[in-house]
N, C-alpha and C positions, 0 to 999 in steps of 0.2 A: 628129751629135747632133740629136735631134728637138727641135723648138721646143716650149716649154712656156709658155703664157700662161694667166692665170686666167680670162679671159673665153671661152676656147675650150672648147667642149663638143661631144662627139659625140652624135648622136641614137641612141637605143637600137635603132631599126629600120633604121639606115643600114648601108651595105655595110662600113663600117670596124668595126662592132661584131661581134666574133667571140669567142665564149666556148666553151671546151672543155667546160664543165659543162652547156651546153645540148645537147650531143650525147649519144647513147646510149653505154653502156659499151663495146659492141663496136666502135663507130665510133672512139671515143677510143683503144682498144687498137690498132686498125688504123692510125690516124694515127701512133701512136707507134712501131709496129714496122715499118711499110713502109719508112721511110728506112734503118733499121738493116738490114733484109733486103736492100735494094738495095745498100747499102755492102758487106755481106758477100759478095754475089754478085760485085760488081765486084772486090773484093780476091781472092777465090778464083779468079776467071777470070784475073786478071793474074798470080797466083802459079803458074798452070798446073796447078791441082788437077783440072781437068776432062779432062785428056788424057794 
């Protein structure tokens, strides 16, 4: 569980500030579909669909 204190604040320009809304639509789509595509490829390869 992450620590939550009231005095703790992240800087907006810091490395821990990451917002999907700041990315372009195509980059957001790529970030969403890339893990799904990798998972599908791994499952299909393990199931022997390629040979």
